[in-house]
mmCIF file as gemmi writes it, N, C-alpha and C atoms, coordinates in Angstrom:
data_model
loop_
_atom_site.group_PDB
_atom_site.id
_atom_site.type_symbol
_atom_site.label_atom_id
_atom_site.label_alt_id
_atom_site.label_comp_id
_atom_site.label_asym_id
_atom_site.label_entity_id
_atom_site.label_seq_id
_atom_site.pdbx_PDB_ins_code
_atom_site.Cartn_x
_atom_site.Cartn_y
_atom_site.Cartn_z
_atom_site.occupancy
_atom_site.B_iso_or_equiv
_atom_site.pdbx_formal_charge
_atom_site.auth_seq_id
_atom_site.auth_asym_id
_atom_site.pdbx_PDB_model_num
ATOM 1 N N . UNK Axp A 1 ? 1.451 11.676 7.974 1 0 ? 1 A 1
ATOM 2 C CA . UNK Axp A 1 ? 0.612 10.514 7.978 1 0 ? 1 A 1
ATOM 3 C C . UNK Axp A 1 ? 1.056 9.607 9.085 1 0 ? 1 A 1
ATOM 4 N N . UNK Axp A 2 ? 0.177 9.225 10.042 1 0 ? 2 A 1
ATOM 5 C CA . UNK Axp A 2 ? 0.612 8.455 11.184 1 0 ? 2 A 1
ATOM 6 C C . UNK Axp A 2 ? 1.034 7.032 10.795 1 0 ? 2 A 1
ATOM 7 N N . UNK Axp A 3 ? 0.533 6.486 9.78 1 0 ? 3 A 1
ATOM 8 C CA . UNK Axp A 3 ? 0.877 5.095 9.44 1 0 ? 3 A 1
ATOM 9 C C . UNK Axp A 3 ? 1.881 4.945 8.331 1 0 ? 3 A 1
ATOM 10 N N . UNK Axp A 4 ? 2.62 6.032 8.054 1 0 ? 4 A 1
ATOM 11 C CA . UNK Axp A 4 ? 3.638 6.018 6.993 1 0 ? 4 A 1
ATOM 12 C C . UNK Axp A 4 ? 4.654 4.907 7.228 1 0 ? 4 A 1
ATOM 13 N N . UNK Axp A 5 ? 5.18 4.817 8.473 1 0 ? 5 A 1
ATOM 14 C CA . UNK Axp A 5 ? 6.156 3.794 8.772 1 0 ? 5 A 1
ATOM 15 C C . UNK Axp A 5 ? 5.601 2.344 8.672 1 0 ? 5 A 1
ATOM 16 N N . UNK Axp A 6 ? 4.381 2.163 9.145 1 0 ? 6 A 1
ATOM 17 C CA . UNK Axp A 6 ? 3.727 0.865 9.053 1 0 ? 6 A 1
ATOM 18 C C . UNK Axp A 6 ? 3.496 0.456 7.643 1 0 ? 6 A 1
ATOM 19 N N . UNK Axp A 7 ? 3.022 1.38 6.813 1 0 ? 7 A 1
ATOM 20 C CA . UNK Axp A 7 ? 2.786 1.09 5.405 1 0 ? 7 A 1
ATOM 21 C C . UNK Axp A 7 ? 4.142 0.733 4.681 1 0 ? 7 A 1
ATOM 22 N N . UNK Axp A 8 ? 5.202 1.462 5.006 1 0 ? 8 A 1
ATOM 23 C CA . UNK Axp A 8 ? 6.458 1.188 4.427 1 0 ? 8 A 1
ATOM 24 C C . UNK Axp A 8 ? 6.953 -0.221 4.887 1 0 ? 8 A 1
ATOM 25 N N . UNK Axp A 9 ? 6.743 -0.519 6.191 1 0 ? 9 A 1
ATOM 26 C CA . UNK Axp A 9 ? 7.196 -1.81 6.662 1 0 ? 9 A 1
ATOM 27 C C . UNK Axp A 9 ? 6.414 -2.955 6.022 1 0 ? 9 A 1
ATOM 28 N N . UNK Axp A 10 ? 5.077 -2.748 5.82 1 0 ? 10 A 1
ATOM 29 C CA . UNK Axp A 10 ? 4.29 -3.813 5.179 1 0 ? 10 A 1
ATOM 30 C C . UNK Axp A 10 ? 4.797 -3.984 3.755 1 0 ? 10 A 1
ATOM 31 N N . UNK Axp A 11 ? 5.075 -2.937 3.03 1 0 ? 11 A 1
ATOM 32 C CA . UNK Axp A 11 ? 5.517 -3.057 1.594 1 0 ? 11 A 1
ATOM 33 C C . UNK Axp A 11 ? 6.91 -3.784 1.589 1 0 ? 11 A 1
ATOM 34 N N . UNK Axp A 12 ? 7.811 -3.362 2.521 1 0 ? 12 A 1
ATOM 35 C CA . UNK Axp A 12 ? 9.103 -4.045 2.527 1 0 ? 12 A 1
ATOM 36 C C . UNK Axp A 12 ? 9.009 -5.569 2.853 1 0 ? 12 A 1
ATOM 37 N N . UNK Axp A 13 ? 8.069 -5.981 3.781 1 0 ? 13 A 1
ATOM 38 C CA . UNK Axp A 13 ? 7.842 -7.305 4.113 1 0 ? 13 A 1
ATOM 39 C C . UNK Axp A 13 ? 7.248 -8.116 2.998 1 0 ? 13 A 1
ATOM 40 N N . UNK Axp A 14 ? 6.186 -7.579 2.431 1 0 ? 14 A 1
ATOM 41 C CA . UNK Axp A 14 ? 5.419 -8.326 1.362 1 0 ? 14 A 1
ATOM 42 C C . UNK Axp A 14 ? 6.332 -8.424 0.178 1 0 ? 14 A 1
ATOM 43 N N . UNK Axp A 15 ? 7.023 -7.344 -0.231 1 0 ? 15 A 1
ATOM 44 C CA . UNK Axp A 15 ? 7.839 -7.377 -1.45 1 0 ? 15 A 1
ATOM 45 C C . UNK Axp A 15 ? 9.22 -8.013 -1.216 1 0 ? 15 A 1
ATOM 46 N N . UNK Axp A 16 ? 9.567 -8.205 0.045 1 0 ? 16 A 1
ATOM 47 C CA . UNK Axp A 16 ? 10.845 -8.78 0.422 1 0 ? 16 A 1
ATOM 48 C C . UNK Axp A 16 ? 11.999 -7.947 -0.181 1 0 ? 16 A 1
ATOM 49 N N . UNK Axp A 17 ? 11.895 -6.638 0.058 1 0 ? 17 A 1
ATOM 50 C CA . UNK Axp A 17 ? 12.96 -5.681 -0.436 1 0 ? 17 A 1
ATOM 51 C C . UNK Axp A 17 ? 13.301 -4.751 0.652 1 0 ? 17 A 1
ATOM 52 N N . UNK Axp A 18 ? 14.467 -4.137 0.565 1 0 ? 18 A 1
ATOM 53 C CA . UNK Axp A 18 ? 14.927 -3.071 1.432 1 0 ? 18 A 1
ATOM 54 C C . UNK Axp A 18 ? 14.894 -1.802 0.608 1 0 ? 18 A 1
ATOM 55 N N . UNK Axp A 19 ? 13.937 -0.945 0.884 1 0 ? 19 A 1
ATOM 56 C CA . UNK Axp A 19 ? 13.762 0.264 0.153 1 0 ? 19 A 1
ATOM 57 C C . UNK Axp A 19 ? 13.167 1.342 1.092 1 0 ? 19 A 1
ATOM 58 N N . UNK Axp A 20 ? 13.636 2.612 0.859 1 0 ? 20 A 1
ATOM 59 C CA . UNK Axp A 20 ? 13.002 3.725 1.58 1 0 ? 20 A 1
ATOM 60 C C . UNK Axp A 20 ? 11.855 4.232 0.628 1 0 ? 20 A 1
ATOM 61 N N . UNK Axp A 21 ? 10.807 4.588 1.278 1 0 ? 21 A 1
ATOM 62 C CA . UNK Axp A 21 ? 9.618 5.081 0.507 1 0 ? 21 A 1
ATOM 63 C C . UNK Axp A 21 ? 9.379 6.515 0.883 1 0 ? 21 A 1
ATOM 64 N N . UNK Axp A 22 ? 9.134 7.322 -0.174 1 0 ? 22 A 1
ATOM 65 C CA . UNK Axp A 22 ? 8.674 8.699 -0.016 1 0 ? 22 A 1
ATOM 66 C C . UNK Axp A 22 ? 7.392 8.85 -0.752 1 0 ? 22 A 1
ATOM 67 N N . UNK Axp A 23 ? 6.671 9.995 -0.602 1 0 ? 23 A 1
ATOM 68 C CA . UNK Axp A 23 ? 5.382 10.154 -1.222 1 0 ? 23 A 1
ATOM 69 C C . UNK Axp A 23 ? 5.449 9.926 -2.752 1 0 ? 23 A 1
ATOM 70 N N . UNK Axp A 24 ? 6.515 10.297 -3.362 1 0 ? 24 A 1
ATOM 71 C CA . UNK Axp A 24 ? 6.574 10.14 -4.87 1 0 ? 24 A 1
ATOM 72 C C . UNK Axp A 24 ? 7.242 8.871 -5.296 1 0 ? 24 A 1
ATOM 73 N N . UNK Axp A 25 ? 7.487 7.954 -4.427 1 0 ? 25 A 1
ATOM 74 C CA . UNK Axp A 25 ? 8.058 6.606 -4.821 1 0 ? 25 A 1
ATOM 75 C C . UNK Axp A 25 ? 7.06 5.896 -5.65 1 0 ? 25 A 1
ATOM 76 N N . UNK Axp A 26 ? 7.46 5.575 -6.898 1 0 ? 26 A 1
ATOM 77 C CA . UNK Axp A 26 ? 6.557 4.771 -7.758 1 0 ? 26 A 1
ATOM 78 C C . UNK Axp A 26 ? 6.533 3.324 -7.329 1 0 ? 26 A 1
ATOM 79 N N . UNK Axp A 27 ? 5.379 2.799 -7.408 1 0 ? 27 A 1
ATOM 80 C CA . UNK Axp A 27 ? 5.151 1.395 -6.948 1 0 ? 27 A 1
ATOM 81 C C . UNK Axp A 27 ? 4.806 0.49 -8.199 1 0 ? 27 A 1
ATOM 82 N N . UNK Axp A 28 ? 3.589 0.487 -8.532 1 0 ? 28 A 1
ATOM 83 C CA . UNK Axp A 28 ? 3.049 -0.402 -9.62 1 0 ? 28 A 1
ATOM 84 C C . UNK Axp A 28 ? 3.722 -0.005 -10.918 1 0 ? 28 A 1
ATOM 85 N N . UNK Axp A 29 ? 4.366 -1.006 -11.506 1 0 ? 29 A 1
ATOM 86 C CA . UNK Axp A 29 ? 5.069 -0.838 -12.774 1 0 ? 29 A 1
ATOM 87 C C . UNK Axp A 29 ? 6.542 -0.427 -12.563 1 0 ? 29 A 1
ATOM 88 N N . UNK Axp A 30 ? 6.918 0.065 -11.402 1 0 ? 30 A 1
ATOM 89 C CA . UNK Axp A 30 ? 8.276 0.491 -11.173 1 0 ? 30 A 1
ATOM 90 C C . UNK Axp A 30 ? 9.079 -0.501 -10.319 1 0 ? 30 A 1
ATOM 91 N N . UNK Axp A 31 ? 8.388 -1.247 -9.423 1 0 ? 31 A 1
ATOM 92 C CA . UNK Axp A 31 ? 9.057 -2.233 -8.645 1 0 ? 31 A 1
ATOM 93 C C . UNK Axp A 31 ? 8.604 -3.632 -9.136 1 0 ? 31 A 1
ATOM 94 N N . UNK Axp A 32 ? 9.543 -4.389 -9.711 1 0 ? 32 A 1
ATOM 95 C CA . UNK Axp A 32 ? 9.191 -5.694 -10.307 1 0 ? 32 A 1
ATOM 96 C C . UNK Axp A 32 ? 8.42 -6.607 -9.346 1 0 ? 32 A 1
ATOM 97 N N . UNK Axp A 33 ? 8.704 -6.575 -8.054 1 0 ? 33 A 1
ATOM 98 C CA . UNK Axp A 33 ? 8.095 -7.438 -7.113 1 0 ? 33 A 1
ATOM 99 C C . UNK Axp A 33 ? 6.631 -7.021 -6.859 1 0 ? 33 A 1
ATOM 100 N N . UNK Axp A 34 ? 6.25 -5.842 -7.21 1 0 ? 34 A 1
ATOM 101 C CA . UNK Axp A 34 ? 4.929 -5.303 -6.926 1 0 ? 34 A 1
ATOM 102 C C . UNK Axp A 34 ? 3.971 -5.663 -7.998 1 0 ? 34 A 1
ATOM 103 N N . UNK Axp A 35 ? 3.455 -6.869 -7.959 1 0 ? 35 A 1
ATOM 104 C CA . UNK Axp A 35 ? 2.541 -7.399 -8.924 1 0 ? 35 A 1
ATOM 105 C C . UNK Axp A 35 ? 1.157 -7.635 -8.308 1 0 ? 35 A 1
ATOM 106 N N . UNK Axp A 36 ? 0.228 -8.294 -9.038 1 0 ? 36 A 1
ATOM 107 C CA . UNK Axp A 36 ? -1.091 -8.382 -8.554 1 0 ? 36 A 1
ATOM 108 C C . UNK Axp A 36 ? -1.192 -9.225 -7.263 1 0 ? 36 A 1
ATOM 109 N N . UNK Axp A 37 ? -0.339 -10.267 -7.101 1 0 ? 37 A 1
ATOM 110 C CA . UNK Axp A 37 ? -0.302 -11.03 -5.922 1 0 ? 37 A 1
ATOM 111 C C . UNK Axp A 37 ? 0.216 -10.184 -4.737 1 0 ? 37 A 1
ATOM 112 N N . UNK Axp A 38 ? 1.149 -9.354 -4.966 1 0 ? 38 A 1
ATOM 113 C CA . UNK Axp A 38 ? 1.728 -8.438 -3.959 1 0 ? 38 A 1
ATOM 114 C C . UNK Axp A 38 ? 0.65 -7.455 -3.521 1 0 ? 38 A 1
ATOM 115 N N . UNK Axp A 39 ? -0.171 -6.978 -4.428 1 0 ? 39 A 1
ATOM 116 C CA . UNK Axp A 39 ? -1.24 -6.033 -4.065 1 0 ? 39 A 1
ATOM 117 C C . UNK Axp A 39 ? -2.219 -6.717 -3.163 1 0 ? 39 A 1
ATOM 118 N N . UNK Axp A 40 ? -2.602 -7.913 -3.443 1 0 ? 40 A 1
ATOM 119 C CA . UNK Axp A 40 ? -3.523 -8.667 -2.553 1 0 ? 40 A 1
ATOM 120 C C . UNK Axp A 40 ? -2.909 -8.824 -1.138 1 0 ? 40 A 1
ATOM 121 N N . UNK Axp A 41 ? -1.613 -9.195 -1.153 1 0 ? 41 A 1
ATOM 122 C CA . UNK Axp A 41 ? -0.924 -9.395 0.129 1 0 ? 41 A 1
ATOM 123 C C . UNK Axp A 41 ? -0.904 -8.118 0.953 1 0 ? 41 A 1
ATOM 124 N N . UNK Axp A 42 ? -0.628 -6.993 0.246 1 0 ? 42 A 1
ATOM 125 C CA . UNK Axp A 42 ? -0.617 -5.643 0.928 1 0 ? 42 A 1
ATOM 126 C C . UNK Axp A 42 ? -1.98 -5.286 1.503 1 0 ? 42 A 1
ATOM 127 N N . UNK Axp A 43 ? -2.95 -5.486 0.689 1 0 ? 43 A 1
ATOM 128 C CA . UNK Axp A 43 ? -4.33 -5.2 1.137 1 0 ? 43 A 1
ATOM 129 C C . UNK Axp A 43 ? -4.719 -6.01 2.398 1 0 ? 43 A 1
ATOM 130 N N . UNK Axp A 44 ? -4.37 -7.322 2.321 1 0 ? 44 A 1
ATOM 131 C CA . UNK Axp A 44 ? -4.65 -8.205 3.438 1 0 ? 44 A 1
ATOM 132 C C . UNK Axp A 44 ? -3.945 -7.757 4.671 1 0 ? 44 A 1
ATOM 133 N N . UNK Axp A 45 ? -2.656 -7.353 4.522 1 0 ? 45 A 1
ATOM 134 C CA . UNK Axp A 45 ? -1.963 -6.907 5.742 1 0 ? 45 A 1
ATOM 135 C C . UNK Axp A 45 ? -2.519 -5.575 6.297 1 0 ? 45 A 1
ATOM 136 N N . UNK Axp A 46 ? -2.843 -4.725 5.356 1 0 ? 46 A 1
ATOM 137 C CA . UNK Axp A 46 ? -3.47 -3.436 5.85 1 0 ? 46 A 1
ATOM 138 C C . UNK Axp A 46 ? -4.736 -3.711 6.555 1 0 ? 46 A 1
ATOM 139 N N . UNK Axp A 47 ? -5.591 -4.559 6.018 1 0 ? 47 A 1
ATOM 140 C CA . UNK Axp A 47 ? -6.843 -4.88 6.703 1 0 ? 47 A 1
ATOM 141 C C . UNK Axp A 47 ? -6.61 -5.528 8.083 1 0 ? 47 A 1
ATOM 142 N N . UNK Axp A 48 ? -5.659 -6.463 8.145 1 0 ? 48 A 1
ATOM 143 C CA . UNK Axp A 48 ? -5.364 -7.103 9.392 1 0 ? 48 A 1
ATOM 144 C C . UNK Axp A 48 ? -4.765 -6.125 10.414 1 0 ? 48 A 1
ATOM 145 N N . UNK Axp A 49 ? -3.781 -5.368 10.012 1 0 ? 49 A 1
ATOM 146 C CA . UNK Axp A 49 ? -3.072 -4.525 10.997 1 0 ? 49 A 1
ATOM 147 C C . UNK Axp A 49 ? -3.829 -3.239 11.329 1 0 ? 49 A 1
ATOM 148 N N . UNK Axp A 50 ? -4.601 -2.721 10.443 1 0 ? 50 A 1
ATOM 149 C CA . UNK Axp A 50 ? -5.217 -1.458 10.715 1 0 ? 50 A 1
ATOM 150 C C . UNK Axp A 50 ? -6.742 -1.578 10.965 1 0 ? 50 A 1
ATOM 151 N N . UNK Axp A 51 ? -7.315 -2.724 10.756 1 0 ? 51 A 1
ATOM 152 C CA . UNK Axp A 51 ? -8.735 -2.958 11.021 1 0 ? 51 A 1
ATOM 153 C C . UNK Axp A 51 ? -9.589 -2.28 10.031 1 0 ? 51 A 1
ATOM 154 N N . UNK Axp A 52 ? -9.135 -2.038 8.84 1 0 ? 52 A 1
ATOM 155 C CA . UNK Axp A 52 ? -9.96 -1.4 7.788 1 0 ? 52 A 1
ATOM 156 C C . UNK Axp A 52 ? -10.297 -2.464 6.775 1 0 ? 52 A 1
ATOM 157 N N . UNK Axp A 53 ? -11.337 -2.116 5.919 1 0 ? 53 A 1
ATOM 158 C CA . UNK Axp A 53 ? -11.798 -3.08 4.945 1 0 ? 53 A 1
ATOM 159 C C . UNK Axp A 53 ? -11.762 -2.405 3.62 1 0 ? 53 A 1
ATOM 160 N N . UNK Axp A 54 ? -11.262 -3.069 2.588 1 0 ? 54 A 1
ATOM 161 C CA . UNK Axp A 54 ? -11.252 -2.626 1.211 1 0 ? 54 A 1
ATOM 162 C C . UNK Axp A 54 ? -12.343 -3.304 0.425 1 0 ? 54 A 1
ATOM 163 N N . UNK Axp A 55 ? -13.237 -2.502 -0.27 1 0 ? 55 A 1
ATOM 164 C CA . UNK Axp A 55 ? -14.21 -3.047 -1.123 1 0 ? 55 A 1
ATOM 165 C C . UNK Axp A 55 ? -13.602 -3.282 -2.507 1 0 ? 55 A 1
ATOM 166 N N . UNK Axp A 56 ? -13.966 -4.322 -3.13 1 0 ? 56 A 1
ATOM 167 C CA . UNK Axp A 56 ? -13.381 -4.59 -4.519 1 0 ? 56 A 1
ATOM 168 C C . UNK Axp A 56 ? -13.582 -3.456 -5.492 1 0 ? 56 A 1
ATOM 169 N N . UNK Axp A 57 ? -14.715 -2.84 -5.474 1 0 ? 57 A 1
ATOM 170 C CA . UNK Axp A 57 ? -14.996 -1.772 -6.447 1 0 ? 57 A 1
ATOM 171 C C . UNK Axp A 57 ? -14.247 -0.485 -6.147 1 0 ? 57 A 1
ATOM 172 N N . UNK Axp A 58 ? -13.568 -0.323 -5.038 1 0 ? 58 A 1
ATOM 173 C CA . UNK Axp A 58 ? -12.829 0.903 -4.762 1 0 ? 58 A 1
ATOM 174 C C . UNK Axp A 58 ? -11.337 0.695 -5.053 1 0 ? 58 A 1
ATOM 175 N N . UNK Axp A 59 ? -10.944 -0.457 -5.407 1 0 ? 59 A 1
ATOM 176 C CA . UNK Axp A 59 ? -9.53 -0.766 -5.655 1 0 ? 59 A 1
ATOM 177 C C . UNK Axp A 59 ? -9.212 -0.514 -7.15 1 0 ? 59 A 1
ATOM 178 N N . UNK Axp A 60 ? -8.268 0.316 -7.402 1 0 ? 60 A 1
ATOM 179 C CA . UNK Axp A 60 ? -7.856 0.525 -8.794 1 0 ? 60 A 1
ATOM 180 C C . UNK Axp A 60 ? -6.348 0.674 -8.903 1 0 ? 60 A 1
ATOM 181 N N . UNK Axp A 61 ? -5.792 0.57 -10.069 1 0 ? 61 A 1
ATOM 182 C CA . UNK Axp A 61 ? -4.412 0.644 -10.278 1 0 ? 61 A 1
ATOM 183 C C . UNK Axp A 61 ? -3.826 2.013 -9.797 1 0 ? 61 A 1
ATOM 184 N N . UNK Axp A 62 ? -4.665 3.007 -9.972 1 0 ? 62 A 1
ATOM 185 C CA . UNK Axp A 62 ? -4.196 4.41 -9.684 1 0 ? 62 A 1
ATOM 186 C C . UNK Axp A 62 ? -3.769 4.508 -8.158 1 0 ? 62 A 1
ATOM 187 N N . UNK Axp A 63 ? -4.465 3.779 -7.347 1 0 ? 63 A 1
ATOM 188 C CA . UNK Axp A 63 ? -4.163 3.811 -5.858 1 0 ? 63 A 1
ATOM 189 C C . UNK Axp A 63 ? -2.773 3.355 -5.579 1 0 ? 63 A 1
ATOM 190 N N . UNK Axp A 64 ? -2.307 2.389 -6.407 1 0 ? 64 A 1
ATOM 191 C CA . UNK Axp A 64 ? -0.972 1.77 -6.203 1 0 ? 64 A 1
ATOM 192 C C . UNK Axp A 64 ? 0.108 2.337 -7.087 1 0 ? 64 A 1
ATOM 193 N N . UNK Axp A 65 ? -0.113 3.456 -7.706 1 0 ? 65 A 1
ATOM 194 C CA . UNK Axp A 65 ? 0.897 4.042 -8.585 1 0 ? 65 A 1
ATOM 195 C C . UNK Axp A 65 ? 2.106 4.602 -7.765 1 0 ? 65 A 1
ATOM 196 N N . UNK Axp A 66 ? 1.79 5.267 -6.633 1 0 ? 66 A 1
ATOM 197 C CA . UNK Axp A 66 ? 2.814 5.803 -5.822 1 0 ? 66 A 1
ATOM 198 C C . UNK Axp A 66 ? 2.575 5.552 -4.363 1 0 ? 66 A 1
ATOM 199 N N . UNK Axp A 67 ? 3.647 5.567 -3.58 1 0 ? 67 A 1
ATOM 200 C CA . UNK Axp A 67 ? 3.526 5.387 -2.128 1 0 ? 67 A 1
ATOM 201 C C . UNK Axp A 67 ? 2.588 6.372 -1.556 1 0 ? 67 A 1
ATOM 202 N N . UNK Axp A 68 ? 2.726 7.646 -1.983 1 0 ? 68 A 1
ATOM 203 C CA . UNK Axp A 68 ? 1.887 8.718 -1.451 1 0 ? 68 A 1
ATOM 204 C C . UNK Axp A 68 ? 0.416 8.499 -1.792 1 0 ? 68 A 1
ATOM 205 N N . UNK Axp A 69 ? 0.103 8.059 -2.954 1 0 ? 69 A 1
ATOM 206 C CA . UNK Axp A 69 ? -1.288 7.737 -3.34 1 0 ? 69 A 1
ATOM 207 C C . UNK Axp A 69 ? -1.893 6.609 -2.493 1 0 ? 69 A 1
ATOM 208 N N . UNK Axp A 70 ? -1.061 5.591 -2.262 1 0 ? 70 A 1
ATOM 209 C CA . UNK Axp A 70 ? -1.521 4.502 -1.41 1 0 ? 70 A 1
ATOM 210 C C . UNK Axp A 70 ? -1.694 4.952 0.011 1 0 ? 70 A 1
ATOM 211 N N . UNK Axp A 71 ? -0.746 5.718 0.537 1 0 ? 71 A 1
ATOM 212 C CA . UNK Axp A 71 ? -0.834 6.242 1.895 1 0 ? 71 A 1
ATOM 213 C C . UNK Axp A 71 ? -2.062 7.096 2.092 1 0 ? 71 A 1
ATOM 214 N N . UNK Axp A 72 ? -2.383 7.988 1.136 1 0 ? 72 A 1
ATOM 215 C CA . UNK Axp A 72 ? -3.555 8.821 1.221 1 0 ? 72 A 1
ATOM 216 C C . UNK Axp A 72 ? -4.819 8.004 1.204 1 0 ? 72 A 1
ATOM 217 N N . UNK Axp A 73 ? -4.889 6.987 0.336 1 0 ? 73 A 1
ATOM 218 C CA . UNK Axp A 73 ? -6.032 6.064 0.335 1 0 ? 73 A 1
ATOM 219 C C . UNK Axp A 73 ? -6.299 5.391 1.668 1 0 ? 73 A 1
ATOM 220 N N . UNK Axp A 74 ? -5.147 4.937 2.267 1 0 ? 74 A 1
ATOM 221 C CA . UNK Axp A 74 ? -5.234 4.28 3.554 1 0 ? 74 A 1
ATOM 222 C C . UNK Axp A 74 ? -5.714 5.246 4.606 1 0 ? 74 A 1
ATOM 223 N N . UNK Axp A 75 ? -5.25 6.462 4.577 1 0 ? 75 A 1
ATOM 224 C CA . UNK Axp A 75 ? -5.707 7.515 5.539 1 0 ? 75 A 1
ATOM 225 C C . UNK Axp A 75 ? -7.16 7.794 5.38 1 0 ? 75 A 1
ATOM 226 N N . UNK Axp A 76 ? -7.643 7.845 4.149 1 0 ? 76 A 1
ATOM 227 C CA . UNK Axp A 76 ? -9.071 8.05 3.916 1 0 ? 76 A 1
ATOM 228 C C . UNK Axp A 76 ? -9.903 6.926 4.483 1 0 ? 76 A 1
ATOM 229 N N . UNK Axp A 77 ? -9.415 5.692 4.282 1 0 ? 77 A 1
ATOM 230 C CA . UNK Axp A 77 ? -10.132 4.515 4.731 1 0 ? 77 A 1
ATOM 231 C C . UNK Axp A 77 ? -10.224 4.527 6.223 1 0 ? 77 A 1
ATOM 232 N N . UNK Axp A 78 ? -9.147 4.963 6.917 1 0 ? 78 A 1
ATOM 233 C CA . UNK Axp A 78 ? -9.125 5.004 8.346 1 0 ? 78 A 1
ATOM 234 C C . UNK Axp A 78 ? -10.099 6.106 8.92 1 0 ? 78 A 1
ATOM 235 N N . UNK Axp A 79 ? -10.207 7.146 8.174 1 0 ? 79 A 1
ATOM 236 C CA . UNK Axp A 79 ? -10.994 8.275 8.581 1 0 ? 79 A 1
ATOM 237 C C . UNK Axp A 79 ? -12.53 7.985 8.42 1 0 ? 79 A 1
ATOM 238 N N . UNK Axp A 80 ? -12.814 7.034 7.528 1 0 ? 80 A 1
ATOM 239 C CA . UNK Axp A 80 ? -14.254 6.749 7.222 1 0 ? 80 A 1
ATOM 240 C C . UNK Axp A 80 ? -14.915 5.99 8.36 1 0 ? 80 A 1
């Protein structure tokens, strides 16, 4: 995934944590800092930095369960 590093950097910045992310790294429910406000901040950063747009109806908790799931969703948005 070309934006793996960018996504990891955005998460570290928004969450203000030092963490390595792999595809199976659990996010929502596993990282205390990863709450609803953090999700909004991550979405905003992704939209700003990658020029993609998230529709409210396509955002679900499942997307944010793992780093790999989020990365795949971002890749799909970029390909659209």
